[in-house]
N, C-alpha and C positions, 0 to 999 in steps of 0.2 A: 458488737457485744463484747463484754470483757470475759474472756475465758480463763479458767484455770489452765495452766500450761499442761500439755499432754505429758511431757517428760517430767519425772520426779527430779526436782533440783538436787536433793540430797543424794539420791542414787547416782545421778549423772556425775556430780562432783567427786563422789567416792570412787567410781569406776575410772574416771580420768586420772585421779590421784594414783590409783594402783597401776594403771597402764603407763603413766609417765614417770613413775619412780625409777631412779637409776638402779636401785637394788630392791629386791622383793621385800615388802613390809607385811607384817602380820596384821590381819584385819578380822575382827569378830564383832560386827556392829549390828545392833538391833534398834530400830527407830520407827516412829509413827508419823504419818502425814495426814492432815485434814481430819484428825480425830478417829478415823475408821480404817485407814489403810496402814498396814505394817509391812516392814521389810526386814530381812536379815541377810547380811553380806558376810560371807566366810571366804577368807583368802589365807592360805598357809604358805610359808616359805619353803616347806617341804615339798609342795607341789605348785611351783610358781607359774605354771602354764595355764591354770584354770581358776576361775572365780565362780563360786556358787552364790546365787541370789535367790532368796525365797520371798514370797509375797502372798498376802491374803487381804481380804476386806470383810467388813461386817455386812456387806450387801446381802440382804435376805429377801425372800419373797414368800407370799402366802396366796393361796387361791388356785387357779387352774394350772398354773405353771410354777414349778419349783426348780430353781437353777442355782442351788447352793454349790454344786460341783461344776467345774469347768467342762464345757461340752467338747466333743471331739472336733467340731468345726473351729472352735476357738483355739484349740491346740494346733491345728493346721495353720491358722493365721500367725500364731506365735512362732512356729517353726520357720515360717517364711520371712520373719523379720531380718534375719541374717543367716542365710543358708551356709552351713559349714562352720559357723562361729558359735552357735548356741545349740545345746542339746537339752531336752526335757528329762529331768531326773524322776524316775518312778521307783518307789513312791516318793512324794515330796517330803521335805523336812516336817517333823511332827508339829502340828498346830498351824500349818500353812496350806494354802490351796495349791501352790505351784512352786517348784524349785527348778531353776535352769542352771546349766553349767556353761560358762562363757570361756571359750578357748582363745586366750589372749594372743597366741602365736598366729592365729588365723585372721586377726584383724589387720587390714592393710594400713599403711602409714598415711600421713597427710590429712587432707580434708575428709577423705572417706572414713577415717577413723572416728572423727567427730560425728559424722552422720550415723554411723553404726551404733555408737555408744548412746547417742540421743534416741535412736529408735528402740534400743533395748530398755532405756529408761522410761519409755512410754508403755511398758508392759501392762501396768494396772489400768491405764486408759483403754487399752485394747480389750482387756478382760471385761471391764465394766460396760464398754460400748457394745461388745458382742453379746453380752447377756441381755441387755435391753433390746438390741436388734432382734434377737430371737423371740423375745416376748412380743414385740410389735408385729413381727411376721406371723406368729402364732395367732394373735388376736385378729390381725387384719384379714386372715384367710379363713376364719370361722364362717360357718354357713349361717347367714342372716335370716334364712327362711325358717329356721327352727323357732318354735314358740319360746318366749322367755318365761321362765319359771321364777316367780318372785320369792320362792322359799330361800331364806338365807343360808340354809344348809346345803344348797346346791352349789358346789365349788365352781361349776362352769360359769356361774353368773357373778361370782364374788370378785371384787376389785383385787388387783395385785398390788401389794405394798412393797415399795422399793426403799431400802435404807442405804443411801449413799453416805450419809453422815448420821451417827446415832441419834442426834436431836433434830434431824431434818428429813423425815420420811416423806415420800409422796406416793400417790396412788395412780394406777392406770386401769381403766376399765373399758369394756366394749359397749358401744351403742350402735344402732343401725347406721351404716355407712361411715362410721368414724370411730376413732379411739380417743378417749378423753384422759388427759393427765391433770391431776388436781394436786396443788401444793398448799398444805396448811401453813400459814405464815405466823411466826411468833418472833417478837423482839423484846430484849430485856429493857432497853431504854425507851422512855415515853416519847422522847423526841424522834427516835427512830420509827416508832409506830406512826407518828404524824406524817413524816416524810414518806414512809413506805405506802401508807394508805393513799396519799395524794398521787404517788407514782403509779400505783395500780389502776387508779381511776383514769389517769392520763393514758396509760398503756391501753386500756379498753377503748378509750375515745379515739386514739390514733389508729388502733387496729380495725376500727369500724369504717375508716375512710376508704374510698373506692380504690385508691392506688395501692392499698394494702390487702386487696382481695385475695391474693395468692398465698398470703401468710396464714399460719394457723389462727383460727378465731380465738380471741382471748376474752375471758369474762372474769369478773370479780364479785364475790358475795361475802357478806359478813357471816353467813351460815353455811354449813357444809351441804353439798348436793345430796339428794335422797339416796343415790347409789352407795354412799358411804355409811348409811345406817347400819349399825351393828358392829362397826369398827371400834377399836379401843378408844375410850373417852379421852384419854390423855392426848391422843393424836388429833382429836377433833376439837380440843379446847385451845382456841387461839385468841390473840389480841389484835390481829391484823387481817382476819378473814381468810378466804380461800381463793387462790388464783387458778383458773382452769384454762387449758389449751385443747382445742379440738384438732386432732391429727387425722387427716383424710388419706386416701390411698396415694394421692399425688405427692404427699410429703414423705413417703417412705419408698419412693421409686428411685432406683439407681443410686446415684451419688447423693441424692437428697437425704437418704436414710442416715448416712453418717452425720450430716449437719443437724438433722432433727434430733438424733440421739444425743449428740454432744451438747446441744442447746438445752435439752431437758435435764441432763445430768448436772449442768452448770448454772441452772436458773437461780438457785439460791446464792451462788457466788456472784452472779451478775447483780442481783438485788442488793447484796451487801456492798458491792463495789459502788453502785449508784448512790446508796445512802452515805457511804464514806465521802464520796466526791461532793454530794450535796451539802453535807455538814461542813466540809472544808470551805466550800463556796460561801455559805452563810456566814461562817466565822470571819472570812476575809472581808466580806461586805460590812459586817458589824465593826471590825477593827478600822476599816477605812472610814466608816461613818463616824466612829468615835474620834478618830484623828481630826476629821473635819470639824466636829463640834468643839473639840479642845482648841483648835486654832481660832474659831469664831469667839470662843469664850475669852481667850487671852487677848484677842484683838479688841474686844469690848472693854476689858479691864484697862488696857493700855490707853484707850481713847477717853476713858472717863476720869483718868487721874488729872 
């Protein structure tokens, strides 16, 4: 699968630039990545031993679990990224979820320096992954013996909406013995819709094969599942249908939880990557075919003179 890199390329490059500079350089940089993730890097020549990095995302949820704030468990994971190198600043910079202080003097030289800065640059991946992990744990261990109330006002039965990118929300909801993640799919280009729809149907077909029995079951439908009834109309208006994955307890056990969470967070990125590759392949085949036809045409003209 084509993943988004866990490490932020811009954050990593800036931190390396600061660390490798022969003389301290003033840095006050604010930037966005993937539309919803923002960073602020502050480094002052008056305090050259520490860099402050702030970050936040538009990830929001609604329903039984609300995790707009970073949990204490996630804080502990962040602290363990590089013990002695980073501190969590409380309160964070205004408008951000998290601010950390990076002690440059405590970063070892050589290859270990690259490893530590790369890990620090993965901070948003850690936040997003841990938020979704907690949602899956919460849903996974609910008591299935309780009767289901079909009243939409009962928040315990409402889907959780996850916004990793402003225009690409997906939903997670509990069903007996499984958790279902639903991705409403929209594309601007009509050719992308055709490629994506064909891909989704193939994904379902491959997923139904016996050798894929351990993977999450995939389904595709042009209409939303009944569990999403009552959600915002704009989220349920699509031109490429809805892709669903059924997550069972075996998919969130041990190290599998990390992989499952990262796959869900990056499903949209994977689909876009597949469409881009497919379009490139089609264009290459068309150019090759055109070259072949041109050669045949000129050969015909040459022999008819």
